N, C-alpha and C positions, 0 to 999 in steps of 0.2 A: 859543711852537717852534712850528717847521711838524712838518707831519702825519707818523711815520712810513710808508711804503713798503712792505707786505707783497705781491710777487707767486708764486701758486702755479703751478707748472712740475712737470713729467713728459710719458713720453711719453704718446703719444698714447690714449684710452680708457681712462683710469683712474680716470677717476670726479673730474674736477679740475672742470666748470665745477657738476656736483650738487655739490661740498662749497663752489664760490665764490658760490654763488647758499645754501646755509645758512648760511655766515657772515652775507653783505650781509646778507640778510632777507627775500630776495625773489628774485622771479625774475628774472634781468639776462642771461642765459647762456644759449644755445641749446643745451639739454642732447638729446641722440640717439643712438644705440647707433651710430654711424657712429664713425672716427676719421678726423680732420684737421674737423668740425663745427663747430668753434670754433679760424678760421682766424687770427682776428688775438688783439692784449689787449682788453680790454671792462674800465673798472673801475670801482669805486662807495667810495662811502664807509661806511665799516662803524665799528662798535664793540662793542668786548669789557668790562665796568663802568664802568673809570674812563676806558679809553682810545679815541682816535682815531684813524685808519689809513685810508688808500687804499688797497684791497686790488685788487690786479690780475689778470687770470684771462686764461693767454695759451695759444695753439696749441699741440699736441702735439713736445715735443723725440724725433725719430728723430735720431740724432744721425750713422748712417753711409750715409742715404739719399740716393740719386740723384734723388729721384720733386724734382718742381721745386715742387711746393708746397709739399711735406712741407720743401722749402729754405728758401723765406721763410719757412716759419710757424718753422724754424728761428732762423732773423733773428732772428722777430720775438722771443722765447722770449731769447735770447741778448741786445737791448736789456733787456727787460725784468728781466732776471736784473740788466744793470747800475747799471740804476735806482734796486734795493728795493735797501730798509735791511736786510731778512728776507725769506728763503723757504722755501714749503713747501713742502716733494720731494713728490708726493705718488707710491703706486705701488698695487699690488693687489693684495692678500692671493690672491688665487685662481687666478694666473698664477704666483704666484713674482719668486723676484728671479731677474732674463732677464739680457740680456747687455747691450737695451737703458738697465737701469737701472745696470750701475754705467758704464756711458759717459756718462750725466749728473749720475751720483756722481760724475766725476773733472771735469765738468766746472764743474757747483759747486766741487768743492773749490779748483780753481784762482782763484774769483771771491775765493775768504778770502770772504765772506760768509756770517753766522750763515745754517744752515738748522737746516729742523722736519724731521725726516723722520715722514713722515704714510703709515700702511696704511692703507690705505680696503675697502671690500667692507667687515668686520666686522663679521656681521650678525648671526653667534653666536658669543662669546668662547665658550662649549666645543665650539661645531663649528671654529673659525680657528684657538684658545688660539695651539698651540702653533706653527703656520704662523711667528706673524710673527716669532719667532726667524730665520728664515732673514734678515732684511732687517738685522742686525746685523752680516753683511758687509757691508752699502757703506758700514761704516765712516764710518759721520754720530751718534752719538751713540745713541741711546731713541728706536728705531721705537714710536706712537703711534699705538694701533688705535682708530680711527675708524669706523664707518658712517652715509656723507655721507646715503645716502639716510633716514635712520633717523636722524637726528640723535642720533649715537649716540657719545659720545668727545669734542665739535670741545668741549666747554670745556675739557680737560687744554687738550690740543689747544694750543687759544687761550690756554690760561696758562704752556705754554712759548715763544710767540711774544714777547709783552708782555713777556718777561722780556730782553728781546735787543731794547725800547726803549731812548732816552734817558734816564731817569729826573729828575723834575724841578728835583732839586736840584743836579743839573750845571751847571757854569758854561759861560755862555754869550757869546760876545765883542757887546757891544754897537753894534750897525750901524741908523744912524739918518738913512741915505742913501735916499730915493725909492728903489723897483726897479721896473721898470715893463717886462713881460714882453710880449716881440710874438707873438705869434700869426699865425697864418692858413696858407694852401692852399700847397703849392709856388709858388713862381715868381712872388709875389705882392711882394717885394720888401723880404725881411727885413730880409737882411742888405745890400741897396743902400741903407739910410735908416739903419744901424746907420753903416757905411762915410763916408752924406750929414752924417753928427750929426758925426762925428772928425774930420771932413776940415773943417767950418767954425770950425767950434769950433776948431781950433790947440792941442789940448789934450795935456797927460801922460798917455797910455795905458797900463793897468798891468791887466794879465788875471787876473783873482780867479777862484781856482777855487770854481766853485757846490758851493751844498750838495749837490744832485746831481751824481755822481759822473760824470757826464759832457757838462756844459756849464763852462761858458765865459763869464762872465759880463766884460761891457766897460766899464769907468767912466769918464764925458763929461762933464765940468767945466766948466760954463755961466756966466758971469757969475760965477762963484767958488762955485756950489754942486755940488757931488757928481753922479752921479744913475747906478744901477747901471741899464744895459739885458743885458736878459735875454733871448736870440737862442732861440728852438727850431727845431728842423728842424721843413719843414710837415709837414702831417697829409697825406696818401696821397690822389690822387681814385682813383675807382672806374676805368679805364684799358678802352677798347674789349677787351680779352686779358680780362684779371683781374676786369672786373663784378663776376660773378658768386661770385668765389671771394674776394676783396678788402676791407677792411671801411674805415676809415678809421685810424692809427694814433692813436693818445692819449697816450700813457704821458710822454711828452716834455713835452707842455703844460700835461698834470694836473699833470705836477711842479712846473714853472714858473712855473703863475697861484696855485699852495700858496704859490711861495716871494715873491711878485708882491704890492705895494700895488695897483696901478694896470695893465690892460695894454687896451695897444694890439693892434689886431685891424685887421688889415689884407685891406683886398679889393683885387682889380681892375676898375679903371675898365672896361679893354677887356672882360672878361668879363658884366660885369654883377651879381649880388645870386645867389647858388646855395644848397640847401641844405647843404652842405658850410661856408659860413659860418657860415649862422646856429647849426648844430652847433655850434661852434668858439666860435662866440660863448658861447653856451650854459653852455663849462665859466666861463670869467669872471663871469656873472650869479650859477648858482649856489652859487663858491663866494666871493659876495659883494666881488667886486674892485670900484676902479671902474672905466669901460671908454672908450674913443675907437673909436668905429670912425671911421679914417680911409681913403680911395679913396688908392692909388695912383694910378699912371698917368696922370694929370689932365691931363697935358701930352698924353696921347695920345689924347683923346675931342672930335669934329667938335662945339661948341658954336656955339649962340644964346644969347638971352640969358634963357633961362628954363632949359635942362639940368641946371642944380645945381640947384633948385628941384625938378627932376621927380626927379632921382635920394634929393634928398630924402626926396621924398616914397613913395619906393619903400621907402628904405632904414627908413623908419616902418614902416610895413608891417607889415616880414619880420621887423623886429625890434621888434615892438611888444610882445613881454615883456617888453625893457629901456627904453624909453624916455624915462629916463632919463641913453643914454649921449648924450656928446656926438658931434657929427660934423668929419669936418675932410677937405676935398679936397689931395691934397701929389702932390712927387715928386720922389722921392727921384732920379729920372737927374735931374730939373732943380734943385732944391731948395728947387719954389716951397711954400710955406708952413708948409717941415719945422721953421723955428725958429720955429713958432706953437708945436710939443707940447710945447718944456717951459711956456710957460705957461698952454698948458691943463692940465696934471698938475700944477702948484699948484694948478689953481682948483680940481679936483677933490680935490684932496688934503688942502687946505683945510674943504670939504665934508663930506671922511670924517669927522676927527678934531671937526668941528662940535656944540658942548652947546648947548642949549637945559632952559635952566631950566624947577621943576614947573610953576611958574604959569601961565608963559608957554603952555607946552603945554598947560592947560585951560582952558586960556580960548580958545584956539583949537577944542580939543573940543565944549567949551561952547558954542561961537556952528556946531559943525560940525552938531551934533546938533538943535538950534534950524532949522533950515535944512532941515536931510532929517531927517524922525525915522527912527529906527534898526528898524532887520527886527521882525516878531512871530510866529508859529506855533505854530497851534494853542490863541488868545488871551497866551501867552503873549509879552512885549514883553521886546524884548535890550534893560538899561540899559548904561549908562560909567557907570563913577562916577572911572575920575583914570585920569592918564595921566602917568608916567614914564620916561627916558631911562635904560635898561639901560647902554651904551656903547660904541662907537665904531670905527670901521673894519672892518665898516660899520655906519651909526647903526643900532642897536637900538634898539628903545622894548616898554616892555609897556602893558596896557593890562588893566584888572582891570574886570571884568562879571560879570550878574547871572548869566549861562548862557554857555559857552564854543561851545555848539554851534548862537548864535543868530548870534552870530557869522561873518555869509557874505562867504566872499570879496567878494564887491561891498561891503560898507559896509567891513568893509577902507581898499579901494582906496579911498574917498572918503576915508577919514577921513587915509591916506597924499594923499590928492590937496590933501587944503587944510594940510597941512604945509608939502607944497612949496609951496603960494605963497605962503606968507611966508615963507616958508625957503631954496627954492631948492634945495637939495640935487642941483645940476645934475653926474650923473659916475659918483654912486654911487646901491646899489642902498639901497632901507630895506629895516629884515627887523621884525618885528612879532612880537610873543609876545606868547597873548591867554591869560590866568589869569584863578579865578574870585576873586571877594573871599574871604578869609583864604587863599591857600596864599599857600608864601614864595614871594618874588621874587626 
């Protein structure tokens, strides 16, 4: 089941970013007492009790503002609302209900999404308790008194939010088609690639409403096998005019990646590799998805016999955090190597669902520890007792040790490399869970 998306919306300077950081449990949004500081959506993975969800912070909504920046922020917030499953509408008890709050409330009612009304900055119930009742006038149900800065009332707020999540027992239609998200900056050729794959395969095309409400997925049948391609809106680049006031938009990509099995990160060969490309790819990596780095517009690059090798080296350097990713040089315009995508996607999926017997894993680990002694600290040496595979997609392994503090990242990476040497796992990340003996797996 995909994670629910929760959008935090409201007019500027009501404390949305502080609430966002409190729920996410870490400082992500810039918190500053100036309207418009959070100028674009920011996302984080969050959890409450046994519920896991994607939290989206938005720029403040000024419904009637003609300011160019505030118009952009309103547009971004509206997109977050369209994509969200549940909306937290944040207001400010100190300013009371203002006209802009009524305007935002009307916008939210039209969205027909579940809305949880948050009255923020209630640092003292004794002082502000009676002021909360004013917010019933927004006609959005019970207002929840919260102090984001002091972490007060967050539990009751989230309890109301998760009530709107799909229940585990709710029946969902089985869909075993491979889902491939096309992600990347604007104008790298995502839609062109989809159209080329459609045209060359000459298949029956049906538009299937995606789980994300503003997305349309495209089914492509190749050699009798159906695949679903999720074409995302490009993440905007920082332009010269808006460089200081605009961040990358990520919500559509986050949502598409969450639904996908494999992500194709499209890069523009004529532009080279940018920080934006690595940031976009990082979304797929952090989500544990299979990854193909597809270098598009390769037909437009002047080449010699070393060009592809040199570009591949640069890719491995820039994307060093995901050296498992497959690389493919294509042209969506000419169709060059685009048919290899299906072969590569199938191979990655086989690696995603590959299971290794526990006995074989422990043989690999025993050989690895014999070749390279585990680290020690203050006279205490790490001991690896046992390894087993816990799940797939991505392949996840549990290692039982004597002291998890001694299991440094570098040694975990060493064990990963030994497993990859034996089984490959090309195209998919591998996850490790380190437990001390006696803990439940």
